[in-house]
C-alpha positions in Angstrom: 0.0 0.0 0.0 1.5 3.3 -1.1 2.0 6.1 1.5 0.9 8.5 -1.2 -2.6 7.0 -1.9 -5.4 9.3 -0.8 -9.2 8.9 -0.5 -11.3 12.1 -0.7 -14.8 12.0 0.5 -16.9 14.9 -0.7 -19.9 15.8 1.4 -23.3 16.4 -0.1 -22.7 16.3 -3.9 -25.2 14.6 -6.1 -27.8 14.2 -3.3 -31.1 14.9 -4.8 -30.9 17.7 -7.4 -28.5 19.9 -5.4 -24.8 20.2 -6.2 -24.7 18.0 -9.3 -21.2 17.1 -10.3 -20.4 14.6 -13.0 -17.8 12.1 -12.0 -15.9 12.8 -15.2 -15.6 16.4 -14.3 -14.6 15.5 -10.8 -11.8 13.2 -12.1 -10.6 15.9 -14.5 -10.6 18.5 -11.6 -8.5 16.2 -9.4 -6.1 15.4 -12.2 -5.8 19.1 -13.0 -4.4 19.6 -9.5 -1.5 17.3 -10.5 -2.8 14.2 -8.7 -2.3 10.8 -10.5 -4.2 7.6 -10.8 -7.5 9.3 -10.1 -10.5 7.0 -9.8 -14.0 7.8 -8.7 -16.5 5.5 -7.1 -20.2 5.7 -7.4 -21.8 9.1 -8.1 -21.5 10.4 -4.5 -18.2 12.1 -4.2 -15.6 9.4 -3.6 -12.2 9.9 -5.2 -9.1 7.7 -4.8 -5.8 9.2 -6.1 -2.1 9.4 -5.6 -0.6 12.6 -4.3 3.1 12.2 -3.6 4.3 14.4 -0.7 0.9 16.1 -0.2 -0.7 15.7 3.2 -4.3 14.6 3.1 -5.7 17.8 4.7 -3.8 19.9 2.1 -5.2 17.7 -0.7 -8.7 18.1 0.7 -8.4 21.9 0.9 -7.2 22.1 -2.7 -10.0 19.9 -4.0 -12.6 21.8 -2.0 -11.4 25.2 -3.2 -11.1 24.1 -6.8 -14.5 22.4 -6.8 -16.2 25.6 -5.7 -14.2 27.8 -8.0 -14.4 25.7 -11.2 -17.7 23.8 -10.8 -19.6 26.1 -8.5 -20.2 23.3 -6.0 -19.4 24.3 -2.5 -18.9 21.1 -0.5 -16.7 19.9 2.4 -13.9 17.6 1.4 -12.3 15.2 3.9 -9.3 13.2 2.8 -7.7 10.1 4.3 -4.6 8.2 3.6 -5.0 4.6 2.3 -3.4 3.6 5.7 -6.1 5.5 7.6 -8.8 3.8 5.6 -7.2 0.4 6.2 -7.2 1.1 10.0 -10.9 2.1 9.7 -11.7 -1.2 8.1 -9.5 -3.3 10.4 -10.8 -1.7 13.6 -14.5 -1.9 12.9 -16.1 -2.9 16.3 -19.6 -3.4 14.9 -18.9 -6.0 12.3 -20.3 -8.7 14.5 -23.7 -7.2 14.9 -24.1 -5.4 11.6 -25.8 -7.8 9.3 -26.5 -5.4 6.4 -23.6 -3.4 5.0 -25.9 -0.7 3.7 -27.1 0.1 7.2 -23.6 0.2 8.9 -22.3 3.7 8.5 -18.9 5.1 8.9 -19.0 8.8 9.8 -15.6 10.2 8.9 -14.5 13.3 10.9 -12.9 16.1 8.9 -10.9 16.9 12.0 -9.8 14.0 14.2 -9.9 16.3 17.2 -13.7 16.4 16.9 -13.8 12.8 18.2 -13.9 14.3 21.7 -17.2 16.0 20.8 -18.7 12.6 20.0 -17.6 10.8 23.2 -20.7 11.8 25.2 -22.9 10.3 22.4 -20.9 7.1 22.3 -21.8 6.2 25.9 -25.5 6.6 25.3 -27.9 3.7 24.8 -29.0 3.8 21.2 -30.7 0.4 21.1 -31.6 -1.1 18.7 -28.9 1.1 17.1 -25.3 1.0 18.1 -22.4 3.5 18.1 -18.7 3.1 18.6 -15.8 5.4 18.1 -12.6 4.8 16.2 -9.6 7.1 16.1 -11.2 9.3 13.4 -14.6 7.9 12.8 -17.9 6.9 14.4 -19.3 3.5 13.5 -23.1 3.6 13.4 -25.3 0.5 13.2 -28.7 1.7 11.9 -30.8 -1.5 11.7 -34.0 0.5 11.0 -32.4 2.5 8.2 -30.2 5.5 7.9 -33.0 8.0 7.5 -34.6 6.8 10.8 -31.3 6.7 12.7 -31.3 8.7 15.9 -27.6 8.1 16.3 -26.7 9.5 12.8 -28.9 12.5 13.5 -27.1 13.1 16.7 -23.7 12.9 15.1 -24.8 15.3 12.3 -26.3 17.7 14.8 -23.1 17.7 16.8 -20.6 18.1 13.9 -22.6 19.6 11.0 -20.6 19.5 7.8 -17.4 18.5 9.7 -18.5 14.9 9.2 -19.4 12.8 6.2 -20.7 9.3 6.2 -20.4 6.3 3.9 -22.0 2.9 4.3 -19.9 -0.1 4.9 -20.3 -1.4 1.3 -18.9 1.8 0.0 -16.1 1.9 2.5 -15.1 -1.6 1.4 -15.1 -0.7 -2.3 -13.0 2.4 -1.5 -10.6 0.2 0.6 -10.2 -2.1 -2.4 -9.4 0.8 -4.7 -7.0 2.4 -2.3 -5.2 -0.8 -1.5 -5.0 -2.1 -5.1 -2.4 -1.4 -7.7 -2.1 2.3 -8.7 
């Protein structure tokens, strides 16, 4: 796994009719920043790329700024290293109880320091839901669906646009892309 592989998660594009961004435009935008081996996943703002020597937060800021300037889509971008994504997958504490990967969410924090703001939520009883914290994420089991999730609503209310969530199926696909050959 390359130390230069990055995963950018763009919050809120292509949800409903707002902030429509074609993945071909997104790939071109990221390539235009000088990043290599750019691949998008699904139509919801997931980009895997290689950025030698560029810290993830700097890559995220550059993508966010360019997205707004060139495509008129103002959206929060959070970037991880491939190693961070590997840790997220490896450390999932809810894998035993989560029977449906579309209802297991990983809420990725834009700023790892925001984890402290979620600690009071993590000790609450969310049954039949469950919540656990990783180093930079909150794992949320939403057996009754994401829209009905009280835990996800609490995380979003607490962090606003400083968090973006992907379901486990998407996380695993991103992990495969980030871990595979460049």
